[in-house]
MARFI-622349 format. One record per residue: residue number from 1; residue in one letter; x, y, z of N, C-alpha, C, CB in turn. Coordinates in nm, 4 decimals. Each point is the difference from the previous one (the first is absolute). Glycine has a CB too. Example, Ala and Ser with C-alpha at 12.3 -4.5 7.8 and 13.67 -1.06 7.14 Angstrom:
MARFI-622349
+-----+------+----------+----------+----------+----------+----------+----------+----------+----------+----------+----------+----------+----------+
: seq : type :     n.xx :     n.yy :     n.zz :    ca.xx :    ca.yy :    ca.zz :     c.xx :     c.yy :     c.zz :    cb.xx :    cb.yy :    cb.zz :
+-----+------+----------+----------+----------+----------+----------+----------+----------+----------+----------+----------+----------+----------+
:   1 :    a :   1.3190 :  -0.5690 :   0.7800 :  -0.0890 :   0.1190 :   0.0000 :   0.0900 :   0.1200 :   0.0000 :  -0.1892 :  -0.1173 :   0.1246 :
:   2 :    s :   0.1542 :   0.2223 :  -0.1966 :   0.0820 :   0.1190 :   0.0060 :  -0.0770 :   0.1090 :   0.0730 :   0.1184 :  -0.0628 :  -0.2145 :
+-----+------+----------+----------+----------+----------+----------+----------+----------+----------+----------+----------+----------+----------+
END
This chain:
MARFI-622349
+-----+------+----------+----------+----------+----------+----------+----------+----------+----------+----------+----------+----------+----------+
: seq : type :     n.xx :     n.yy :     n.zz :    ca.xx :    ca.yy :    ca.zz :     c.xx :     c.yy :     c.zz :    cb.xx :    cb.yy :    cb.zz :
+-----+------+----------+----------+----------+----------+----------+----------+----------+----------+----------+----------+----------+----------+
:   1 :    x :  -5.0120 :  -2.1423 :  -5.4700 :  -0.0618 :   0.1257 :   0.0356 :   0.0737 :   0.1166 :  -0.0654 :  -0.0765 :  -0.1000 :   0.2169 :
:   2 :    x :   0.2100 :   0.0961 :  -0.2106 :   0.0791 :   0.1064 :  -0.0595 :  -0.0214 :   0.0034 :  -0.1512 :   0.1705 :  -0.0220 :   0.1844 :
:   3 :    x :  -0.1812 :  -0.0948 :  -0.2466 :  -0.0236 :  -0.0078 :  -0.1433 :  -0.1356 :   0.0597 :  -0.0371 :   0.1439 :  -0.2045 :  -0.0100 :
:   4 :    x :  -0.2471 :   0.1773 :   0.0905 :  -0.1327 :   0.0547 :  -0.0244 :   0.0019 :   0.1519 :   0.0135 :  -0.1042 :  -0.2130 :   0.0833 :
:   5 :    x :   0.1703 :   0.2629 :   0.0173 :   0.0104 :   0.1446 :   0.0187 :   0.0718 :   0.0646 :  -0.1174 :   0.0012 :  -0.0323 :   0.2481 :
:   6 :    x :   0.1070 :  -0.0291 :  -0.2938 :   0.0764 :   0.0531 :  -0.1130 :  -0.0862 :   0.0014 :  -0.1268 :   0.2144 :  -0.0852 :   0.1040 :
:   7 :    x :  -0.2923 :  -0.0204 :  -0.1249 :  -0.0893 :  -0.0059 :  -0.1156 :  -0.1046 :   0.1100 :   0.0059 :   0.0365 :  -0.2463 :  -0.0139 :
:   8 :    x :  -0.0970 :   0.2669 :   0.1309 :  -0.1000 :   0.1059 :   0.0141 :   0.0613 :   0.1385 :  -0.0190 :  -0.1282 :  -0.1472 :   0.1559 :
:   9 :    x :   0.2487 :   0.1657 :  -0.1052 :   0.0685 :   0.1273 :  -0.0191 :   0.0242 :   0.0257 :  -0.1484 :   0.1089 :  -0.0238 :   0.2254 :
:  10 :    x :  -0.0621 :  -0.0764 :  -0.2964 :   0.0232 :   0.0147 :  -0.1440 :  -0.1306 :   0.0210 :  -0.0758 :   0.2033 :  -0.1436 :   0.0209 :
:  11 :    x :  -0.3119 :   0.0828 :   0.0275 :  -0.1311 :   0.0227 :  -0.0605 :  -0.0331 :   0.1486 :   0.0034 :  -0.0764 :  -0.2304 :   0.0696 :
:  12 :    x :   0.0913 :   0.2928 :   0.0466 :  -0.0337 :   0.1414 :   0.0143 :   0.0989 :   0.0904 :  -0.0734 :  -0.1035 :  -0.0528 :   0.2203 :
:  13 :    x :   0.2287 :   0.0093 :  -0.2347 :   0.0984 :   0.0803 :  -0.0720 :  -0.0089 :  -0.0177 :  -0.1516 :   0.1478 :  -0.0178 :   0.1987 :
:  14 :    x :  -0.2074 :  -0.0927 :  -0.2446 :  -0.0051 :  -0.0318 :  -0.1421 :  -0.1333 :   0.0363 :  -0.0642 :   0.1607 :  -0.1825 :   0.0439 :
:  15 :    x :  -0.2712 :   0.1556 :   0.0259 :  -0.1332 :   0.0199 :  -0.0579 :  -0.0600 :   0.1338 :   0.0416 :  -0.0331 :  -0.2473 :   0.0000 :
:  16 :    x :  -0.0238 :   0.3174 :  -0.0966 :  -0.0706 :   0.1249 :   0.0300 :  -0.1343 :  -0.0274 :   0.0660 :   0.1141 :   0.1094 :  -0.1937 :
:  17 :    x :  -0.1690 :  -0.2289 :   0.1736 :  -0.1295 :  -0.0379 :   0.0574 :   0.0121 :  -0.1314 :   0.0784 :  -0.1188 :   0.1177 :  -0.1901 :
:  18 :    x :   0.1919 :  -0.1178 :   0.3018 :   0.0248 :  -0.1246 :   0.0731 :  -0.1256 :  -0.0646 :   0.0587 :   0.2227 :   0.0908 :   0.0515 :
:  19 :    x :  -0.3309 :  -0.0157 :  -0.0346 :  -0.1218 :  -0.0560 :   0.0578 :  -0.0607 :  -0.1092 :  -0.0881 :  -0.0412 :   0.2194 :   0.1110 :
:  20 :    x :   0.0698 :  -0.2173 :  -0.2428 :  -0.0559 :  -0.1048 :  -0.0862 :   0.0589 :  -0.1366 :   0.0342 :  -0.0330 :   0.1693 :  -0.1821 :
:  21 :    x :   0.1546 :  -0.1700 :   0.2356 :   0.0632 :  -0.1251 :   0.0437 :  -0.0876 :  -0.0694 :   0.1039 :   0.2289 :   0.0966 :  -0.0457 :
:  22 :    x :  -0.2752 :  -0.0203 :   0.1430 :  -0.0813 :  -0.0570 :   0.1070 :  -0.1403 :  -0.0350 :  -0.0496 :   0.1316 :   0.1326 :   0.1672 :
:  23 :    x :  -0.1833 :  -0.0526 :  -0.2580 :  -0.1293 :  -0.0295 :  -0.0606 :   0.0050 :  -0.1332 :  -0.0729 :  -0.0466 :   0.2452 :  -0.0232 :
:  24 :    x :   0.1548 :  -0.2676 :  -0.0475 :   0.0182 :  -0.1259 :  -0.0729 :   0.0252 :  -0.1153 :   0.0972 :   0.0919 :   0.1272 :  -0.1974 :
:  25 :    x :  -0.0090 :  -0.1041 :   0.2975 :   0.0369 :  -0.1035 :   0.0976 :  -0.1221 :  -0.0541 :   0.0745 :   0.2232 :   0.1100 :   0.0258 :
:  26 :    x :  -0.3115 :  -0.0197 :   0.0146 :  -0.1162 :  -0.0418 :   0.0784 :  -0.1192 :  -0.0390 :  -0.0865 :   0.0788 :   0.1493 :   0.1804 :
:  27 :    x :  -0.0616 :  -0.1500 :  -0.3124 :  -0.1035 :  -0.0490 :  -0.0901 :  -0.1087 :   0.0995 :  -0.0345 :   0.0465 :  -0.2173 :   0.0931 :
:  28 :    x :  -0.0247 :   0.3456 :  -0.0658 :  -0.0999 :   0.1011 :  -0.0335 :   0.0022 :   0.0360 :  -0.1479 :   0.0199 :   0.0884 :   0.2311 :
:  29 :    x :   0.0929 :  -0.1087 :  -0.2955 :   0.0138 :   0.0330 :  -0.1422 :  -0.0409 :  -0.1212 :  -0.0817 :   0.1870 :   0.1650 :   0.0469 :
:  30 :    x :  -0.3084 :  -0.1686 :  -0.0922 :  -0.0525 :  -0.1169 :  -0.0713 :   0.0492 :  -0.0096 :  -0.1437 :  -0.1994 :   0.0127 :   0.1445 :
:  31 :    x :   0.2384 :   0.0992 :  -0.2038 :   0.0446 :  -0.0012 :  -0.1396 :   0.1493 :   0.0262 :  -0.0144 :  -0.2261 :   0.0765 :  -0.0650 :
:  32 :    x :   0.2990 :  -0.0784 :   0.1731 :   0.1421 :   0.0305 :  -0.0045 :   0.0234 :   0.1478 :   0.0267 :   0.0361 :  -0.1876 :  -0.1619 :
:  33 :    x :   0.0890 :   0.2241 :   0.1708 :   0.0359 :   0.1389 :   0.0304 :   0.1147 :   0.0449 :  -0.0899 :  -0.0757 :  -0.0293 :   0.2393 :
:  34 :    x :   0.0909 :   0.1594 :  -0.2497 :   0.1117 :   0.0583 :  -0.0735 :   0.0898 :   0.0726 :   0.0990 :  -0.1396 :   0.0241 :  -0.2110 :
:  35 :    x :   0.2636 :  -0.0668 :   0.2172 :   0.0994 :   0.0654 :   0.0846 :   0.0638 :   0.1116 :  -0.0809 :   0.0441 :  -0.2132 :   0.1324 :
:  36 :    x :  -0.0443 :   0.3334 :  -0.0797 :   0.0651 :   0.1134 :  -0.0643 :   0.1273 :   0.0285 :   0.0779 :  -0.2213 :   0.0978 :  -0.0832 :
:  37 :    x :   0.3336 :  -0.1158 :   0.0160 :   0.1287 :   0.0151 :   0.0657 :   0.0525 :   0.1421 :  -0.0151 :   0.0479 :  -0.2417 :  -0.0414 :
:  38 :    x :   0.0379 :   0.2808 :   0.1339 :   0.0563 :   0.1350 :  -0.0017 :   0.0833 :   0.0253 :  -0.1253 :   0.0019 :  -0.0025 :   0.2492 :
:  39 :    x :   0.0530 :  -0.1024 :  -0.3096 :   0.0840 :   0.0200 :  -0.1189 :  -0.0823 :   0.0137 :  -0.1282 :   0.1799 :  -0.1294 :   0.1138 :
:  40 :    x :  -0.3126 :   0.1262 :  -0.1026 :  -0.0863 :   0.0177 :  -0.1167 :  -0.0590 :  -0.1286 :  -0.0542 :   0.1349 :   0.1953 :  -0.0535 :
:  41 :    x :  -0.0865 :  -0.3103 :   0.0976 :  -0.0549 :  -0.1274 :  -0.0462 :  -0.1374 :  -0.0239 :   0.0618 :   0.2327 :  -0.0923 :  -0.0270 :
:  42 :    x :  -0.3164 :   0.0227 :  -0.0467 :  -0.1291 :  -0.0449 :   0.0514 :  -0.0101 :  -0.1489 :  -0.0288 :  -0.1099 :   0.2286 :  -0.0359 :
:  43 :    x :   0.0843 :  -0.3068 :   0.1396 :  -0.0055 :  -0.1452 :  -0.0144 :  -0.1368 :  -0.0479 :   0.0454 :   0.2501 :  -0.0216 :   0.0361 :
:  44 :    x :  -0.3221 :  -0.0424 :  -0.1251 :  -0.1341 :  -0.0515 :   0.0305 :   0.0112 :  -0.1462 :   0.0392 :  -0.1076 :   0.1634 :  -0.1606 :
:  45 :    x :   0.0520 :  -0.1969 :   0.2766 :  -0.0028 :  -0.1394 :   0.0442 :  -0.1428 :  -0.0507 :  -0.0053 :   0.2012 :   0.0359 :   0.1485 :
:  46 :    x :  -0.2156 :  -0.1637 :  -0.1797 :  -0.1314 :  -0.0621 :  -0.0068 :  -0.0353 :  -0.0549 :   0.1374 :   0.0317 :  -0.0573 :  -0.2447 :
:  47 :    x :  -0.1605 :   0.0555 :   0.2742 :  -0.0427 :  -0.0563 :   0.1279 :   0.0074 :  -0.1529 :  -0.0077 :  -0.1521 :   0.2001 :   0.0441 :
:  48 :    x :   0.1670 :  -0.2627 :   0.0710 :   0.0059 :  -0.1458 :   0.0117 :   0.1103 :  -0.0612 :  -0.0875 :  -0.2451 :   0.0009 :   0.0499 :
:  49 :    x :   0.3605 :   0.0655 :  -0.0533 :   0.1139 :  -0.0515 :  -0.0768 :   0.1270 :   0.0223 :   0.0816 :  -0.1165 :   0.0473 :  -0.2222 :
:  50 :    x :   0.2291 :  -0.0887 :   0.1660 :   0.1283 :   0.0191 :   0.0680 :   0.0670 :   0.1302 :  -0.0416 :   0.0259 :  -0.2473 :   0.0129 :
:  51 :    x :  -0.0987 :   0.3338 :  -0.0824 :   0.0577 :   0.1267 :  -0.0457 :   0.0537 :   0.0838 :   0.1160 :  -0.1580 :  -0.0039 :  -0.1930 :
:  52 :    x :   0.0842 :   0.0097 :   0.3027 :   0.0439 :   0.0777 :   0.1158 :   0.1298 :  -0.0544 :   0.0578 :  -0.2380 :   0.0551 :   0.0495 :
:  53 :    x :   0.2526 :  -0.1870 :  -0.0495 :   0.1233 :  -0.0609 :   0.0506 :   0.1188 :   0.0351 :  -0.0882 :  -0.1340 :  -0.1871 :   0.0973 :
:  54 :    x :   0.1129 :   0.1858 :  -0.2287 :   0.1078 :   0.0366 :  -0.0924 :   0.0394 :   0.1456 :   0.0195 :  -0.0820 :  -0.1701 :  -0.1657 :
:  55 :    x :  -0.0167 :   0.2557 :   0.1832 :   0.0268 :   0.1415 :   0.0244 :   0.0784 :   0.0189 :   0.1295 :  -0.2096 :   0.0604 :  -0.1240 :
:  56 :    x :   0.1680 :  -0.1296 :   0.2294 :   0.0724 :   0.0053 :   0.1277 :   0.1449 :  -0.0399 :  -0.0179 :  -0.2113 :  -0.0511 :   0.1214 :
:  57 :    x :   0.2317 :  -0.0618 :  -0.1854 :   0.1341 :  -0.0557 :  -0.0121 :   0.0945 :   0.0931 :  -0.0754 :  -0.1004 :  -0.2273 :   0.0058 :
:  58 :    x :   0.0516 :   0.2866 :  -0.1128 :   0.0865 :   0.0835 :  -0.0835 :   0.0150 :   0.1414 :   0.0547 :  -0.0694 :  -0.1355 :  -0.1956 :
:  59 :    x :  -0.0409 :   0.2026 :   0.2277 :   0.0044 :   0.1415 :   0.0346 :   0.0173 :   0.0277 :   0.1486 :  -0.1413 :   0.0380 :  -0.1957 :
:  60 :    x :   0.0773 :  -0.1169 :   0.2818 :   0.0019 :   0.0319 :   0.1430 :   0.1031 :  -0.0819 :   0.0766 :  -0.2402 :   0.0593 :  -0.0167 :
:  61 :    x :   0.2561 :  -0.1879 :  -0.0151 :   0.1038 :  -0.0815 :   0.0634 :   0.1358 :   0.0190 :  -0.0677 :  -0.1754 :  -0.1666 :   0.0643 :
:  62 :    x :   0.1735 :   0.2152 :  -0.1883 :   0.1216 :   0.0234 :  -0.0800 :   0.0837 :  -0.1263 :  -0.0167 :   0.0012 :   0.2349 :   0.0813 :
:  63 :    x :  -0.0674 :  -0.3475 :  -0.1026 :   0.0701 :  -0.1279 :  -0.0144 :   0.0890 :  -0.0062 :  -0.1228 :  -0.1883 :  -0.1059 :   0.1172 :
:  64 :    x :   0.1564 :   0.1823 :  -0.2196 :   0.0780 :  -0.0049 :  -0.1237 :   0.1012 :   0.1127 :  -0.0105 :  -0.1930 :  -0.1082 :  -0.1081 :
:  65 :    x :   0.2073 :   0.1844 :   0.2121 :   0.1009 :   0.1055 :   0.0002 :   0.1289 :  -0.0607 :   0.0552 :  -0.1753 :   0.1858 :   0.0300 :
:  66 :    x :   0.2740 :  -0.2125 :  -0.1174 :   0.1231 :  -0.0661 :   0.0471 :   0.0679 :   0.0728 :   0.1143 :   0.0292 :  -0.0864 :  -0.2277 :
:  67 :    x :  -0.0403 :   0.2178 :   0.2336 :   0.0667 :   0.0754 :   0.1056 :  -0.0575 :  -0.0309 :   0.1379 :   0.0469 :   0.1794 :  -0.1658 :
:  68 :    x :  -0.1722 :  -0.2244 :   0.1720 :  -0.0611 :  -0.0326 :   0.1280 :   0.0682 :  -0.1198 :   0.0655 :  -0.2167 :   0.0919 :  -0.0838 :
:  69 :    x :   0.2859 :  -0.1725 :   0.0031 :   0.0663 :  -0.1189 :   0.0532 :   0.1515 :   0.0134 :  -0.0003 :  -0.1917 :  -0.1352 :  -0.0796 :
:  70 :    x :   0.2418 :   0.2570 :   0.0600 :   0.1430 :   0.0231 :   0.0044 :   0.0729 :  -0.0394 :  -0.1269 :  -0.0152 :  -0.0338 :   0.2405 :
:  71 :    x :  -0.0562 :   0.0038 :  -0.3460 :   0.0623 :  -0.0379 :  -0.1260 :   0.0260 :   0.1275 :  -0.0806 :  -0.1161 :  -0.2281 :   0.0005 :
:  72 :    x :   0.2390 :   0.2555 :  -0.0366 :   0.0264 :   0.1225 :  -0.0755 :  -0.0610 :  -0.0076 :  -0.1401 :   0.2122 :   0.0329 :   0.1307 :
:  73 :    x :  -0.2891 :   0.0668 :  -0.1659 :  -0.0631 :   0.0048 :  -0.1312 :  -0.0281 :   0.1453 :  -0.0323 :  -0.1028 :  -0.2308 :   0.0278 :
:  74 :    x :   0.1414 :   0.2711 :  -0.1459 :  -0.0210 :   0.1385 :  -0.0422 :  -0.1092 :   0.0023 :  -0.1062 :   0.2414 :   0.0613 :   0.0518 :
:  75 :    x :  -0.3611 :  -0.0175 :  -0.0125 :  -0.1133 :   0.0042 :  -0.0924 :   0.0287 :   0.0896 :  -0.1192 :  -0.1539 :  -0.0416 :   0.1911 :
:  76 :    x :   0.2275 :   0.1492 :  -0.1705 :   0.0235 :   0.0962 :  -0.1080 :   0.0926 :  -0.0551 :  -0.1079 :  -0.0343 :   0.1830 :   0.1643 :
:  77 :    x :   0.1188 :  -0.2772 :  -0.1305 :   0.0903 :  -0.0564 :  -0.1001 :  -0.0628 :  -0.1173 :  -0.0758 :   0.1916 :   0.0720 :   0.1423 :
:  78 :    x :  -0.3063 :  -0.1202 :  -0.0973 :  -0.0671 :  -0.1108 :  -0.0692 :  -0.0573 :   0.0499 :  -0.1322 :  -0.0553 :  -0.1112 :   0.2208 :
:  79 :    x :   0.0894 :   0.0437 :  -0.3285 :  -0.0491 :   0.0412 :  -0.1315 :  -0.1274 :  -0.0746 :  -0.0381 :   0.2348 :   0.0516 :  -0.0680 :
:  80 :    x :  -0.2489 :  -0.1734 :   0.1167 :  -0.1173 :  -0.0807 :  -0.0340 :  -0.0440 :  -0.0779 :   0.1231 :   0.0744 :  -0.0186 :  -0.2416 :
:  81 :    x :  -0.2040 :   0.0088 :   0.2577 :  -0.0561 :  -0.0839 :   0.1052 :  -0.1051 :  -0.0881 :  -0.0662 :   0.0435 :   0.1742 :   0.1843 :
:  82 :    x :  -0.0322 :  -0.3042 :  -0.1648 :  -0.0953 :  -0.0936 :  -0.0581 :  -0.0872 :  -0.0535 :   0.1120 :   0.1596 :  -0.0625 :  -0.1877 :
:  83 :    x :  -0.2882 :   0.0889 :   0.1772 :  -0.0964 :  -0.0484 :   0.0988 :  -0.0774 :  -0.1142 :  -0.0635 :  -0.0191 :   0.2287 :   0.1117 :
:  84 :    x :   0.0447 :  -0.3494 :  -0.0652 :  -0.0624 :  -0.1177 :  -0.0588 :  -0.1286 :  -0.0386 :   0.0736 :   0.2263 :  -0.0781 :  -0.0725 :
:  85 :    x :  -0.2443 :   0.1264 :   0.1934 :  -0.1155 :  -0.0380 :   0.0808 :  -0.1346 :   0.0378 :  -0.0579 :   0.1468 :   0.0225 :   0.1903 :
:  86 :    x :  -0.1656 :   0.1018 :  -0.2281 :  -0.1207 :   0.0498 :  -0.0657 :  -0.1289 :  -0.0265 :   0.0769 :   0.1179 :  -0.0343 :  -0.2119 :
:  87 :    x :  -0.1225 :   0.0707 :   0.3375 :  -0.1240 :  -0.0129 :   0.0768 :  -0.0907 :   0.1162 :  -0.0348 :   0.1188 :  -0.1206 :   0.1881 :
:  88 :    x :  -0.1081 :   0.2334 :  -0.1165 :  -0.0759 :   0.1191 :  -0.0370 :   0.0928 :   0.1189 :  -0.0229 :  -0.1958 :  -0.0854 :   0.1312 :
:  89 :    x :   0.3253 :   0.0584 :  -0.1354 :   0.0956 :   0.1044 :  -0.0322 :   0.0566 :   0.0773 :   0.1173 :  -0.1188 :   0.0162 :  -0.2078 :
:  90 :    x :   0.1024 :  -0.0657 :   0.3295 :   0.0497 :   0.0754 :   0.1148 :   0.1523 :   0.0138 :  -0.0024 :  -0.1962 :  -0.0812 :   0.1319 :
:  91 :    x :   0.2675 :  -0.0270 :  -0.1643 :   0.1456 :   0.0100 :  -0.0053 :   0.0435 :   0.0865 :  -0.1183 :   0.0198 :  -0.2266 :   0.1083 :
:  92 :    x :  -0.0875 :   0.2154 :  -0.2207 :   0.0361 :   0.0798 :  -0.1171 :  -0.0105 :   0.1490 :   0.0324 :  -0.0800 :  -0.1846 :  -0.1528 :
:  93 :    x :  -0.0275 :   0.2245 :   0.2208 :  -0.0148 :   0.1400 :   0.0398 :   0.1060 :   0.0393 :   0.1014 :  -0.2454 :  -0.0145 :  -0.0437 :
:  94 :    x :   0.2783 :  -0.0764 :   0.1360 :   0.1028 :   0.0270 :   0.1001 :   0.1348 :   0.0217 :  -0.0678 :  -0.1259 :  -0.1373 :   0.1695 :
:  95 :    x :   0.1614 :   0.0476 :  -0.2615 :   0.1279 :   0.0115 :  -0.0704 :   0.0040 :   0.1265 :  -0.0853 :   0.0204 :  -0.2502 :  -0.0026 :
:  96 :    x :  -0.1310 :   0.2822 :  -0.0625 :  -0.0051 :   0.1209 :  -0.0838 :   0.0139 :   0.1253 :   0.0853 :  -0.1456 :  -0.1200 :  -0.1655 :
:  97 :    x :   0.0978 :   0.1159 :   0.2878 :   0.0106 :   0.1175 :   0.0863 :   0.1422 :   0.0225 :   0.0480 :  -0.2345 :  -0.0365 :   0.0711 :
:  98 :    x :   0.3161 :  -0.0666 :  -0.0787 :   0.1404 :   0.0116 :   0.0414 :   0.0811 :   0.0615 :  -0.1113 :  -0.0228 :  -0.1989 :   0.1502 :
+-----+------+----------+----------+----------+----------+----------+----------+----------+----------+----------+----------+----------+----------+
END
């Protein structure tokens, strides 16, 4: 429950248009949705795919943010980041925003 609340809180703090999340979740968005983030990024997810889950994991759950797990990491000192996953670019945009 606490994890769900934290995810929803981050949704509202990260996305300028959080209502599209619910539109996509409940299946109202038949062609996918575009999330517009406060930092200027726009991420388009396809309907009936795992794109929304990838977006959740990276941007709202912050699973790839090492600091969320107590691991010391300085994004500003990183000179190169290699993203091998290549799904729809959610982590690449996240890393670039750091």
